[in-house]
C-alpha positions in Angstrom: -21.4 19.8 72.6 -22.6 18.5 69.3 -20.4 16.1 67.3 -19.6 16.8 63.7 -21.5 14.6 61.2 -18.7 12.6 59.1 -18.8 13.6 55.6 -20.5 11.4 53.2 -18.5 9.0 51.0 -19.0 9.0 47.1 -20.2 5.7 45.8 -18.4 3.6 43.2 -14.6 3.7 42.8 -12.5 6.4 44.1 -12.0 9.5 42.0 -8.4 8.9 39.7 -6.1 11.7 40.1 -4.6 13.7 37.5 -1.5 12.0 36.8 -3.6 8.7 36.7 -6.4 9.7 34.7 -3.4 10.8 32.1 -1.5 7.5 32.0 -3.2 6.2 29.4 -2.2 9.6 26.9 1.4 9.3 28.3 1.8 5.7 27.3 0.4 6.8 23.7 2.7 9.6 23.5 5.7 7.1 24.0 4.7 4.8 21.8 4.1 7.4 19.3 7.5 9.2 19.8 9.1 5.6 19.9 7.6 5.1 16.7 8.9 8.0 15.1 12.6 7.7 16.3 12.9 4.1 15.5 11.4 4.6 11.9 14.1 7.4 11.7 16.8 6.2 13.7 16.8 2.6 14.2 15.8 0.7 17.4 19.5 0.2 18.2 20.5 3.8 17.7 17.3 5.2 19.8 17.7 5.5 23.9 14.6 5.3 26.2 16.1 8.6 27.2 15.5 10.4 23.8 12.0 8.5 23.7 10.7 10.2 26.9 12.7 13.5 25.9 10.6 13.9 22.9 7.4 13.9 24.9 8.7 16.3 27.8 9.0 13.0 30.3 11.8 12.3 32.8 14.7 9.7 31.6 12.9 7.0 33.4 9.1 7.4 32.6 9.2 4.8 29.9 10.0 1.9 32.5 6.5 3.0 34.6 4.7 1.9 31.4 6.9 -0.7 29.7 9.3 -3.0 31.1 12.1 -2.1 28.7 12.5 -0.8 25.3 12.1 -4.1 23.9 8.6 -3.9 25.4 8.1 -0.4 23.8 9.1 -1.7 20.2 6.5 -4.8 20.9 4.0 -1.9 21.5 4.8 0.6 18.4 4.4 -2.9 16.3 0.7 -3.8 18.1 -0.2 -0.3 17.6 0.9 -0.2 13.6 -1.2 -3.1 13.2 -4.2 -1.9 15.2 -4.1 1.1 12.8 -3.7 -0.9 9.8 -6.6 -3.4 10.6 -8.9 -0.6 11.7 -8.1 1.3 8.3 -8.8 -2.1 6.6 -11.7 -2.8 7.7 -13.1 0.9 6.7 -11.9 0.6 3.3 -13.4 -2.7 3.2 -16.9 -1.5 4.4 -16.7 1.7 2.0 -16.6 -1.0 -0.9 -20.0 -0.7 -2.8 -22.0 -3.8 -3.1 -21.5 -5.4 -6.3 -17.7 -4.5 -7.3 -15.8 -6.9 -8.8 -12.8 -8.8 -7.3 -10.1 -6.8 -9.4 -11.7 -3.4 -8.0 -12.0 -4.8 -4.4 -8.1 -5.8 -5.0 -7.3 -2.5 -5.7 -9.0 -0.8 -3.2 -7.1 -3.4 -0.4 -3.8 -2.4 -2.1 -4.5 1.4 -2.1 -5.1 1.3 1.6 -2.3 -0.7 2.1 0.2 2.1 0.5 -1.7 4.6 2.6 -0.7 2.6 5.6 2.9 2.4 4.6 3.7 5.7 2.8 0.9 7.8 4.1 0.1 9.8 7.1 1.4 8.9 10.3 3.3 5.9 8.7 6.1 5.1 10.9 4.6 2.4 12.7 4.5 0.0 10.1 8.0 0.4 8.8 9.2 -0.1 12.1 7.6 -3.4 12.0 9.3 -4.3 8.8 13.0 -3.1 9.6 13.2 -3.9 13.2 11.2 -7.6 13.4 14.5 -9.3 14.6 14.9 -6.9 17.6 11.6 -9.0 19.0 12.0 -11.9 21.0 10.5 -15.2 19.8 7.5 -14.8 21.9 7.0 -11.3 20.7 7.2 -12.2 17.1 4.7 -14.7 17.4 2.0 -12.1 18.8 2.9 -9.8 16.1 2.6 -12.9 13.4 -0.9 -13.7 14.7 -2.2 -10.2 14.3 -0.5 -10.1 11.2 -1.8 -13.1 9.8 -5.4 -11.7 10.7 -4.7 -8.7 8.6 -3.8 -10.4 5.5 -6.5 -13.1 5.6 -9.2 -10.3 4.3 -7.3 -10.7 1.4 -7.8 -14.3 0.8 -11.3 -14.3 -0.8 -10.8 -11.6 -3.1 -7.7 -13.5 -4.4 -9.4 -16.7 -4.8 -12.1 -15.1 -6.5 -9.5 -14.1 -9.5 -7.8 -17.3 -9.1 -11.0 -18.8 -10.1 -11.8 -16.1 -12.9 -8.1 -16.6 -14.2 -7.2 -13.1 -13.7 -4.6 -14.3 -10.7 -2.3 -17.1 -12.4 -0.3 -18.1 -8.7 -1.7 -20.0 -6.0 -3.2 -17.9 -3.8 -1.1 -18.6 -0.5 1.7 -17.8 -2.7 0.4 -14.9 -4.5 -0.9 -12.9 -1.1 2.8 -13.5 0.3 4.7 -12.2 -2.8 2.2 -9.3 -3.4 2.8 -8.2 0.4 6.4 -8.4 -0.2 6.4 -6.6 -3.3 4.3 -3.8 -1.5 6.0 -3.7 1.5 9.4 -3.0 0.2 8.1 0.3 -1.4 8.8 1.8 2.1 12.6 1.4 0.9 12.5 3.1 -2.0 9.6 5.2 -2.5 9.7 9.4 -2.7 6.2 11.5 -3.1 5.9 13.6 -6.2 6.4 16.4 -3.5 9.5 15.7 -2.8 11.1 16.4 -6.3 13.5 18.8 -6.5 14.6 21.1 -8.8 18.0 20.5 -10.6 20.4 22.7 -12.5 19.9 22.1 -16.4 23.7 21.0 -16.5 23.3 18.0 -13.7 23.2 14.8 -14.7 19.7 13.4 -13.5 20.5 10.5 -10.9 19.4 6.7 -11.3 16.5 6.8 -9.2 12.8 5.3 -8.7 10.3 7.4 -10.8 8.1 9.6 -8.1 4.4 8.6 -8.2 1.5 9.2 -6.4 0.2 6.2 -4.3 -2.7 5.9 -7.0 0.2 5.7 -9.5 1.7 2.7 -7.1 -1.9 1.2 -6.8 -2.3 0.7 -10.6 1.3 -0.4 -11.4 0.6 -2.5 -8.8 -2.4 -4.3 -10.4 -1.3 -4.4 -13.4 1.8 -6.2 -12.4 0.0 -9.0 -10.4 -3.1 -9.8 -12.6 -4.0 -10.5 -16.2 -6.5 -8.7 -17.8 -10.2 -10.0 -17.3 -10.8 -12.5 -19.9 
């Protein structure tokens, strides 16, 4: 009787199952959903069950990808800084050669407002709001990433300080500039959100609605003196 030949085995790594191939996408979906809910509801008020439900997963599914909710919060912040760093690198790369330090700072500020207030901007506000919910080791991880992101501003601020346009010491100026820009997430309302009020209604005391370009121009005027 003729023996059947064994089927040839494919070389290389075993082929992943459909579930294994989708693990990366599922993890990213959880991070995005968590960013959205943490931003809208707050970290403490959001359950992993809600996050799983938002992406159509079983309640326990997040724990396949993350040890606990705090690890998921860290992943949201890391992803936010990763996206911010990529956007900033692209903004810097797009600057024309010979652009003045003032215009370079304008581009950095405009990009920062995009990161904070533009499309898909849930991530960084979560970092600003929920910083204390991280463990000490997790905070150190984010601080290291954040310091690298902010370091790209230092040469520009040094040039502005040398020219007399920036009066404050560079390190303090950088800290205060980021503090002022980041606080915009607390009060900014885009022009499109303006509601039509009845004529008899008294105007509410609220920050003026402005475009991100308007915010950038105001910030630049606040931080720098006019060129000498």
